[in-house]
C-alpha positions as CSV (number, residue, x, y, z in Angstrom):
1,M,23.2,-20.8,20.8
2,A,26.1,-21.3,23.2
3,L,29.2,-19.2,23.2
4,L,32.0,-21.6,23.8
5,G,35.0,-19.9,22.2
6,T,37.3,-17.2,23.5
7,L,38.8,-14.0,22.2
8,L,42.5,-14.1,22.1
9,A,44.5,-10.8,21.7
10,L,48.1,-10.0,22.0
11,P,49.1,-8.2,25.3
12,G,49.4,-4.5,24.8
13,E,47.6,-4.4,21.4
14,K,45.8,-1.1,21.0
15,S,42.2,-1.4,20.1
16,G,42.4,1.3,17.4
17,L,45.3,-0.4,15.7
18,A,43.6,-3.8,15.9
19,S,40.4,-2.6,14.4
20,R,42.4,-1.5,11.2
21,R,43.9,-4.9,10.7
22,P,42.3,-7.3,8.2
23,T,39.8,-9.6,9.8
24,V,38.7,-12.8,8.1
25,R,35.4,-14.5,9.3
26,V,35.1,-18.2,8.8
27,L,32.3,-20.8,9.1
28,Q,33.1,-24.5,9.2
29,Y,30.4,-27.2,9.1
30,N,30.3,-30.9,8.6
31,L,26.8,-31.1,7.0
32,C,26.3,-34.8,7.6
33,G,24.8,-34.4,4.1
34,A,24.2,-38.1,3.2
35,A,25.0,-40.1,6.3
36,R,22.5,-42.5,7.9
37,A,22.9,-40.6,11.1
38,C,21.1,-37.6,9.6
39,P,18.3,-39.2,7.5
40,W,16.5,-35.8,7.2
41,N,19.4,-34.6,5.0
42,A,19.6,-37.6,2.6
43,G,21.4,-35.5,0.0
44,G,18.7,-32.8,0.1
45,S,19.0,-29.1,0.5
46,G,15.5,-27.9,1.4
47,R,13.9,-26.7,4.6
48,G,15.1,-28.6,7.7
49,T,18.4,-29.7,6.1
50,S,21.9,-28.8,7.0
51,V,22.2,-26.8,3.8
52,A,19.3,-24.5,4.8
53,R,20.8,-24.2,8.3
54,L,24.2,-23.1,6.9
55,V,22.6,-20.5,4.6
56,R,20.7,-19.0,7.5
57,A,23.9,-18.9,9.6
58,A,25.9,-17.3,6.8
59,A,23.3,-14.7,6.2
60,Q,23.6,-13.7,9.9
61,F,27.3,-14.1,10.4
62,E,28.4,-12.8,6.9
63,P,31.5,-15.0,6.6
64,D,34.4,-14.3,4.2
65,I,35.1,-18.1,4.0
66,V,32.9,-21.2,4.4
67,T,34.4,-24.7,4.6
68,V,32.2,-27.7,4.4
69,N,32.6,-31.5,4.8
70,E,30.3,-34.4,4.0
71,I,28.5,-32.5,1.2
72,C,27.1,-33.9,-2.0
73,L,27.9,-32.1,-5.3
74,T,24.2,-31.4,-5.7
75,Q,24.1,-29.9,-2.2
76,Y,27.1,-27.7,-3.0
77,D,25.3,-26.3,-6.1
78,A,22.2,-25.7,-4.0
79,L,24.2,-24.0,-1.3
80,K,25.7,-21.5,-3.7
81,S,22.3,-20.7,-5.2
82,Q,20.6,-20.3,-1.8
83,L,23.5,-18.0,-0.5
84,A,23.0,-15.8,-3.6
85,R,19.3,-15.6,-3.0
86,A,19.9,-14.7,0.7
87,G,22.1,-11.8,-0.4
88,W,25.5,-13.3,0.4
89,R,27.0,-14.5,-2.9
90,M,30.0,-16.7,-2.6
91,D,32.3,-18.4,-5.2
92,G,33.9,-21.7,-4.5
93,T,35.4,-25.1,-5.3
94,Y,34.4,-28.7,-4.7
95,A,36.1,-32.1,-4.6
96,S,34.7,-35.5,-4.0
97,S,36.2,-38.4,-2.0
98,Q,33.5,-40.8,-3.2
99,D,31.5,-41.1,-6.4
100,N,29.0,-43.8,-5.4
101,V,26.9,-42.4,-2.6
102,P,23.2,-43.2,-3.4
103,A,21.8,-40.2,-1.5
104,C,23.9,-37.8,-3.7
105,G,21.8,-38.4,-6.8
106,R,22.9,-39.4,-10.3
107,T,26.6,-38.5,-9.9
108,G,26.9,-40.0,-6.4
109,R,29.6,-37.4,-5.7
110,F,30.2,-36.8,-2.0
111,G,33.1,-34.7,-0.5
112,E,34.0,-31.2,0.6
113,A,33.8,-27.6,-0.4
114,V,35.5,-24.2,0.1
115,L,33.6,-21.0,-0.6
116,S,34.8,-17.4,-0.5
117,R,33.4,-14.0,-0.8
118,G,36.2,-13.3,-3.2
119,D,36.4,-14.9,-6.6
120,V,37.9,-18.4,-6.9
121,P,39.1,-18.6,-10.5
122,D,39.3,-22.1,-12.0
123,G,43.0,-21.9,-12.2
124,R,43.3,-21.2,-8.5
125,Q,41.5,-24.2,-7.3
126,D,43.9,-26.6,-5.6
127,Y,43.0,-30.2,-4.7
128,R,45.5,-32.8,-3.6
129,R,44.5,-36.4,-2.7
130,F,46.2,-37.9,0.3
131,T,48.7,-40.7,-0.5
132,H,47.9,-42.3,2.9
133,T,44.4,-43.7,2.9
134,G,44.4,-46.1,5.9
135,G,42.8,-48.6,3.5
136,E,39.4,-46.9,3.8
137,T,36.6,-48.3,1.7
138,Y,32.9,-47.7,1.1
139,T,30.4,-50.4,0.2
140,N,27.2,-49.7,-1.8
141,G,25.1,-52.1,-3.8
142,G,27.4,-55.0,-3.2
143,S,30.4,-53.1,-4.6
144,T,33.3,-52.0,-2.4
145,V,35.5,-49.1,-3.6
146,P,38.4,-47.2,-2.0
147,V,37.8,-43.8,-0.5
148,H,40.2,-41.0,-1.6
149,R,40.2,-38.1,0.8
150,G,42.3,-35.0,0.3
151,L,43.1,-31.4,1.0
152,L,41.0,-28.8,-0.9
153,C,42.2,-25.2,-1.1
154,A,41.0,-22.0,-2.8
155,H,43.5,-19.3,-3.6
156,T,41.3,-16.2,-3.2
157,R,41.1,-12.6,-1.9
158,V,39.0,-11.5,1.1
159,R,38.7,-7.9,2.1
160,G,41.4,-7.1,-0.4
161,K,43.9,-9.6,1.1
162,R,45.3,-12.7,-0.5
163,V,44.3,-15.8,1.4
164,V,44.6,-19.5,0.8
165,A,41.5,-21.2,2.3
166,C,41.6,-24.9,2.8
167,T,39.5,-27.8,4.2
168,A,40.1,-31.4,4.9
169,H,38.0,-34.3,6.3
170,T,40.7,-36.7,7.5
171,Y,40.4,-40.4,8.4
172,S,41.0,-41.2,12.0
173,K,42.9,-44.4,11.1
174,A,45.3,-42.5,8.8
175,P,47.0,-39.9,11.0
176,E,49.7,-39.5,8.3
177,Q,47.1,-37.4,6.5
178,L,47.8,-34.5,8.9
179,R,51.5,-34.6,8.0
180,E,50.5,-34.4,4.4
181,I,48.4,-31.3,5.2
182,R,51.4,-29.7,6.9
183,D,53.8,-30.5,4.1
184,W,51.4,-29.2,1.3
185,T,50.5,-26.0,3.2
186,D,54.2,-25.4,3.8
187,G,54.6,-25.2,0.1
188,F,52.4,-22.1,-0.2
189,S,53.9,-18.6,-0.1
190,R,55.0,-17.5,3.4
191,N,53.5,-14.1,2.6
192,V,50.0,-15.4,2.2
193,P,47.9,-16.5,5.2
194,V,46.5,-20.0,5.2
195,V,43.1,-20.6,6.8
196,L,42.6,-24.3,7.4
197,A,39.3,-25.7,8.8
198,G,37.7,-29.1,8.8
199,D,36.6,-32.3,10.5
200,L,40.0,-33.9,11.4
201,N,38.4,-36.8,13.4
202,L,41.0,-36.5,16.1
203,P,40.8,-35.0,19.6
204,P,43.1,-32.1,20.8
205,D,45.4,-34.5,22.7
206,A,46.1,-36.7,19.7
207,P,49.9,-36.7,19.1
208,S,49.5,-36.5,15.3
209,L,47.6,-33.2,15.7
210,S,50.8,-31.5,16.9
211,V,52.2,-31.3,13.4
212,L,49.4,-28.7,12.7
213,T,49.3,-26.9,16.0
214,A,53.1,-26.2,15.7
215,R,52.4,-24.1,12.6
216,F,48.8,-23.0,13.0
217,T,46.9,-21.0,15.6
218,E,43.5,-22.4,16.5
219,A,40.6,-19.9,16.8
220,D,39.2,-21.5,19.9
221,R,42.4,-22.9,21.3
222,A,41.4,-22.2,24.9
223,D,38.3,-24.3,24.7
224,D,38.0,-28.1,24.1
225,A,34.2,-28.1,23.8
226,S,32.7,-31.1,22.1
227,T,31.9,-30.7,18.4
228,A,30.7,-34.3,17.6
229,D,29.9,-37.4,19.6
230,G,31.1,-36.0,22.9
231,R,34.5,-35.1,21.5
232,K,36.2,-32.1,19.9
233,I,37.2,-33.2,16.4
234,D,36.4,-30.1,14.2
235,Y,38.8,-27.2,14.0
236,L,39.5,-23.7,12.7
237,F,43.1,-22.8,12.1
238,A,45.2,-20.0,10.6
239,G,48.9,-19.7,10.0
240,R,50.5,-18.8,13.3
241,S,53.0,-16.3,11.8
242,H,50.1,-14.2,10.4
243,V,47.6,-14.2,13.3
244,R,47.4,-11.3,15.9
245,S,44.1,-12.2,17.5
246,C,41.2,-14.7,17.0
247,G,38.1,-16.1,18.5
248,A,35.3,-18.7,17.9
249,D,31.9,-19.9,18.8
250,V,30.8,-23.6,18.8
251,V,27.1,-23.9,18.0
252,K,25.1,-27.1,17.9
253,Y,22.0,-27.5,15.8
254,R,19.8,-30.5,15.2
255,E,20.4,-30.7,11.5
256,S,23.9,-32.3,11.7
257,D,25.7,-34.6,14.1
258,H,28.6,-32.0,14.1
259,A,28.6,-28.5,15.5
260,L,28.9,-25.4,13.4
261,L,32.1,-23.5,14.1
262,K,32.0,-19.7,13.7
263,G,35.4,-18.0,13.9
264,W,37.5,-15.0,13.0
265,F,41.2,-14.2,12.6
266,R,42.8,-10.8,12.7
267,F,45.9,-10.7,10.7
268,A,49.1,-8.6,11.1
269,S,48.7,-6.7,7.9
């Protein structure tokens, strides 16, 4: 495991005071759950798969929030069950961008998930499809259908603090999706921190990424280490006005073609 992140603290912050501030620990992982690039996953969740890897990482890191991309609905169900058996129960919410992925079983549902150590009541699950799609489609069995990505959020509590935890897996040919993320998250209460993590399919120097970095602090902002295919395209963010310090590790495992991000944010109150 390689430590590629940094710890970022405000100048003059006293360690005793900092230790009493709420800290939220986050895992972000693009599972590559059903892609041809990771045939050992193929919608599965057993030994040697990305689901099993994520469970082991969570049992060790003990995250408050887990955000996941490229995950079948069946894998999401298995992930929650395995986390509970590992002694780290998490509630969550799921949304699919596609419903015809063969490796995902009978439902074919394939998308993203947000899990929290706090409860995620049904009435506090928040999913908004992007209006800009870039014309993205998926072909299976001779049938071509549109892909509908979106922003998935869970309104929850971690360590007694209200938090909105979100993930997105954006399309590189539709950078307008990042502006939609900014606009939607701007609509949440200014008093509640927003944690946003996901595979944004854009490098740090992409002009469209600035609409997020203007509002959000990145956990590993001092490091542009590759997360997939020789580029940094996966991110951990939290609302800039709430963050007092942060840090992250980028860890690469063989189970996925994306790195696992481990990060934390210390909030002002």
